[in-house]
C-alpha positions as CSV (number, residue, x, y, z in Angstrom):
1,M,13.8,-34.3,-36.4
2,Q,17.0,-36.2,-35.6
3,A,15.6,-39.5,-34.3
4,E,18.7,-40.2,-32.3
5,V,18.5,-37.0,-30.3
6,L,15.5,-37.9,-28.2
7,K,14.8,-41.4,-27.1
8,A,11.6,-41.4,-25.2
9,V,8.5,-39.3,-24.2
10,I,6.9,-40.0,-20.8
11,L,3.4,-38.6,-20.6
12,D,0.8,-37.9,-17.9
13,W,-2.7,-39.2,-18.5
14,A,-5.7,-37.1,-17.5
15,G,-5.7,-33.7,-19.1
16,T,-2.6,-34.6,-21.2
17,V,-3.7,-37.7,-23.3
18,V,-7.3,-38.4,-22.2
19,D,-10.0,-36.4,-20.4
20,F,-10.1,-33.0,-21.9
21,G,-10.1,-30.5,-19.1
22,S,-9.1,-33.1,-16.5
23,R,-12.6,-33.3,-15.3
24,A,-12.8,-36.9,-13.9
25,P,-11.3,-36.3,-10.4
26,M,-13.0,-33.0,-9.6
27,G,-16.5,-34.1,-8.8
28,A,-15.2,-37.1,-6.9
29,F,-13.1,-34.9,-4.6
30,V,-16.1,-32.6,-4.0
31,R,-18.5,-35.4,-3.3
32,A,-16.0,-37.3,-1.1
33,F,-15.5,-34.3,1.2
34,K,-19.2,-33.7,1.3
35,E,-19.7,-37.2,2.6
36,F,-17.9,-36.0,5.7
37,G,-19.9,-32.9,6.0
38,V,-17.5,-30.4,4.4
39,D,-18.2,-28.5,1.2
40,I,-15.2,-27.7,-1.1
41,S,-15.2,-25.8,-4.3
42,I,-13.9,-27.1,-7.7
43,A,-11.1,-24.6,-7.4
44,E,-10.1,-26.1,-4.1
45,A,-10.3,-29.6,-5.5
46,R,-8.1,-28.6,-8.5
47,G,-5.4,-26.9,-6.5
48,P,-3.1,-29.9,-5.8
49,M,-3.8,-31.7,-9.1
50,G,-1.0,-34.0,-10.2
51,M,-0.3,-35.3,-6.8
52,A,-1.0,-38.9,-5.7
53,K,-4.6,-38.9,-4.7
54,W,-4.1,-39.4,-1.0
55,D,-1.5,-36.6,-1.0
56,H,-4.1,-34.5,-2.9
57,I,-6.7,-35.2,-0.2
58,R,-4.3,-34.4,2.6
59,T,-3.4,-31.1,0.9
60,I,-7.0,-30.1,0.4
61,G,-7.8,-31.0,4.1
62,Q,-4.8,-29.0,5.3
63,S,-5.7,-25.8,3.3
64,E,-6.7,-23.0,5.5
65,A,-10.3,-22.7,4.5
66,V,-11.0,-26.5,4.5
67,A,-9.2,-27.1,7.7
68,A,-11.3,-24.4,9.4
69,A,-14.5,-25.9,8.0
70,W,-13.4,-29.4,9.2
71,R,-12.8,-28.1,12.7
72,V,-16.3,-26.5,12.8
73,R,-17.9,-29.7,11.5
74,H,-15.9,-32.3,13.5
75,G,-14.6,-30.3,16.5
76,R,-11.0,-31.3,15.9
77,D,-8.2,-30.9,13.3
78,F,-8.1,-32.8,10.1
79,N,-5.7,-35.8,10.5
80,E,-4.2,-38.8,8.7
81,D,-7.1,-41.0,9.7
82,D,-9.4,-38.6,7.8
83,V,-7.2,-38.8,4.7
84,S,-7.5,-42.5,4.7
85,A,-11.3,-42.4,5.4
86,I,-11.9,-39.9,2.6
87,F,-9.7,-41.8,0.2
88,E,-11.8,-45.0,0.7
89,V,-14.9,-43.0,-0.3
90,F,-13.1,-41.1,-3.1
91,E,-11.4,-43.9,-5.0
92,P,-14.6,-45.8,-6.2
93,M,-16.1,-42.4,-7.2
94,N,-12.9,-41.6,-9.2
95,I,-12.9,-45.0,-10.9
96,A,-16.4,-44.5,-12.1
97,S,-15.8,-40.9,-13.3
98,A,-12.4,-41.9,-14.9
99,A,-14.2,-44.4,-17.1
100,D,-16.7,-41.8,-18.2
101,H,-13.9,-39.3,-19.1
102,A,-11.4,-41.7,-20.7
103,G,-11.9,-40.3,-24.2
104,F,-8.8,-39.1,-26.1
105,I,-8.0,-35.4,-26.3
106,P,-8.3,-34.5,-30.0
107,G,-5.1,-35.2,-31.9
108,A,-3.6,-37.5,-29.2
109,V,-3.5,-40.8,-31.2
110,A,-2.2,-39.2,-34.3
111,A,0.5,-37.3,-32.4
112,L,1.6,-40.4,-30.5
113,D,1.6,-42.5,-33.6
114,E,3.9,-39.9,-35.3
115,L,6.3,-40.0,-32.4
116,R,6.4,-43.7,-32.5
117,G,7.0,-43.5,-36.2
118,R,10.1,-41.4,-35.5
119,G,11.4,-44.1,-33.2
120,L,10.6,-42.6,-29.9
121,R,9.6,-44.8,-27.0
122,L,6.4,-43.9,-25.0
123,G,5.9,-44.3,-21.3
124,S,3.7,-42.8,-18.7
125,T,3.4,-41.7,-15.0
126,T,0.2,-40.7,-13.3
127,G,-1.3,-39.4,-10.0
128,Y,-4.0,-42.0,-10.5
129,T,-3.8,-45.2,-8.4
130,R,-3.4,-48.6,-10.0
131,A,-7.1,-49.4,-9.4
132,I,-8.2,-46.3,-11.4
133,M,-5.7,-47.1,-14.2
134,D,-7.0,-50.6,-14.4
135,V,-10.1,-49.0,-15.8
136,V,-8.5,-46.3,-18.0
137,E,-5.8,-48.4,-19.6
138,P,-8.0,-50.9,-21.5
139,I,-10.1,-48.1,-22.9
140,A,-7.0,-46.3,-24.1
141,A,-5.5,-49.5,-25.6
142,A,-8.7,-50.2,-27.5
143,G,-8.4,-46.7,-29.0
144,G,-4.8,-47.2,-30.0
145,Y,-2.6,-46.0,-27.1
146,A,-0.7,-48.5,-24.9
147,P,2.5,-47.0,-23.5
148,E,5.3,-49.4,-22.6
149,I,5.0,-48.7,-18.9
150,V,2.4,-47.0,-16.6
151,V,3.8,-46.0,-13.2
152,C,1.0,-45.2,-10.8
153,A,0.7,-43.3,-7.6
154,G,1.4,-45.8,-4.8
155,D,3.7,-48.0,-6.9
156,L,6.8,-46.4,-5.3
157,S,7.6,-44.8,-1.9
158,A,7.1,-41.2,-3.2
159,G,5.0,-39.7,-6.0
160,R,5.2,-36.3,-7.6
161,P,7.1,-34.0,-7.4
162,S,9.8,-36.5,-6.6
163,P,11.6,-37.9,-9.7
164,L,11.1,-41.6,-8.6
165,M,8.3,-42.5,-11.0
166,M,10.2,-40.9,-13.9
167,W,13.4,-42.7,-13.0
168,Y,11.6,-46.0,-12.5
169,A,9.9,-45.6,-15.9
170,M,13.2,-44.8,-17.6
171,A,14.9,-47.8,-15.9
172,R,12.2,-50.2,-16.9
173,M,12.4,-48.9,-20.5
174,G,16.2,-48.9,-20.5
175,V,16.3,-45.3,-21.6
176,W,19.1,-42.9,-20.5
177,P,20.5,-40.2,-20.1
178,A,17.7,-38.2,-18.6
179,A,18.4,-35.4,-21.1
180,S,17.3,-37.7,-23.9
181,V,13.8,-37.9,-22.4
182,V,10.8,-35.5,-22.4
183,K,8.1,-35.4,-19.7
184,V,4.7,-34.0,-20.8
185,D,2.2,-32.9,-18.2
186,D,-0.7,-30.5,-17.7
187,T,0.1,-29.6,-14.0
188,P,2.9,-27.7,-12.4
189,I,3.7,-30.6,-10.0
190,G,4.0,-32.9,-13.0
191,I,6.4,-30.6,-14.7
192,E,8.4,-30.4,-11.4
193,E,8.6,-34.2,-11.5
194,G,10.3,-34.0,-14.9
195,V,12.6,-31.2,-13.8
196,N,13.6,-33.1,-10.7
197,A,14.3,-36.2,-12.9
198,G,16.6,-34.1,-15.2
199,T,14.4,-34.5,-18.3
200,W,13.1,-32.0,-20.7
201,T,9.6,-30.9,-19.9
202,I,6.6,-29.8,-22.0
203,G,3.6,-28.2,-20.3
204,V,0.1,-28.5,-21.6
205,A,-1.9,-25.2,-21.2
206,L,-5.4,-25.6,-22.5
207,S,-6.5,-29.3,-22.6
208,G,-5.9,-30.0,-19.0
209,N,-6.1,-28.9,-15.4
210,M,-4.7,-25.4,-15.9
211,C,-7.8,-24.5,-17.9
212,G,-10.2,-27.1,-16.6
213,L,-12.9,-26.6,-19.2
214,P,-14.5,-29.2,-21.4
215,E,-13.6,-28.8,-25.1
216,A,-16.9,-27.4,-26.1
217,E,-16.8,-24.7,-23.4
218,L,-13.2,-23.8,-24.3
219,L,-14.1,-23.4,-28.0
220,A,-17.1,-21.2,-27.1
221,L,-14.8,-18.6,-25.6
222,T,-13.5,-15.7,-27.6
223,N,-10.0,-15.7,-28.9
224,A,-9.1,-13.1,-26.3
225,E,-10.6,-15.2,-23.5
226,R,-8.6,-18.3,-24.6
227,A,-5.5,-16.2,-24.9
228,D,-5.9,-15.0,-21.3
229,I,-6.3,-18.6,-20.1
230,R,-3.4,-19.8,-22.1
231,N,-1.1,-17.0,-20.9
232,A,-2.0,-17.6,-17.2
233,A,-1.4,-21.3,-17.6
234,A,1.9,-20.8,-19.4
235,V,3.2,-18.5,-16.6
236,K,2.5,-21.2,-14.0
237,L,3.9,-24.1,-16.1
238,R,7.0,-22.2,-16.9
239,A,7.5,-21.2,-13.3
240,A,7.5,-24.9,-12.5
241,G,10.3,-25.3,-15.0
242,A,8.6,-26.2,-18.3
243,D,11.0,-25.9,-21.3
244,I,8.1,-25.5,-23.8
245,V,4.4,-24.9,-23.3
246,I,1.8,-26.2,-25.9
247,D,-2.0,-25.9,-26.1
248,S,-2.6,-29.6,-26.3
249,I,-1.0,-32.9,-27.2
250,A,-1.8,-32.3,-30.9
251,E,1.2,-29.9,-30.9
252,L,3.5,-32.4,-29.3
253,P,5.4,-33.6,-32.4
254,G,6.4,-30.1,-33.2
255,A,7.5,-29.4,-29.7
256,C,9.6,-32.5,-29.6
257,E,11.2,-31.4,-32.8
258,K,12.0,-28.1,-31.3
259,I,13.6,-29.8,-28.3
260,S,15.8,-31.8,-30.7
261,S,17.0,-28.6,-32.2
262,L,17.8,-27.2,-28.8
263,I,19.8,-30.3,-28.0
264,L,21.7,-30.0,-31.2
265,A,22.4,-26.4,-30.3
266,G,24.0,-27.5,-27.0
267,E,21.1,-26.5,-24.8
268,R,20.1,-28.4,-21.7
269,P,16.8,-28.9,-20.0
270,A,15.7,-26.9,-17.0
271,G,16.7,-29.6,-14.6
272,H,20.3,-29.3,-15.7
273,D,20.7,-25.6,-15.0
């Protein structure tokens, strides 16, 4: 890899670096809505993953099925006061579950060490709030991962899919142009964040939200079953604009090397089409 071709990699957290299957937020969303008398499924909870958590709650509440259930239970439409009320219940639940699911995805530390060894800078953006990351960051740092910057939902006026968190991270790191940066994420909206920022994007198909399974359950599947999940995830990630799709962060060094080759060949990221 030509070290001067790429300058930085900006990564998501849950499902990308930590928390195989992006499991931490799911139960918290389900339990939070149940506190208000409305049952939602794990699939409904997963749908908006990658958004800032209050945007995520709003999107769930405005979905057709949940909005109808809310009207039956409360006799009125779901509104912004409900978003705030559910968030107040949700965040402490997510803080507790994030701590329980903060383990690294296999190969993460080795992959990130390799990228640092090549001279690449490491930053991050996340749909988690600062309060949640205040729990996750020290656990990750103790295990060997401490990116230069962590931009959280709520730090800026808009979260994903806007490019603002990416641009802020790049500005704070002093890294430009955007085409010298790679965004890595396990959700379509996180890929859109990178595309909108003008960076290269790498989608993660199996270790995160697109699959949603713990590692043991994923490994228990047949090769054909895993391939079906991988292919379905890749279709959605590429539709969002991913330049490359990998199974997990363990494959990230090779994917970055491929992007360097594309740059040398005169290619541009999806956001520059």
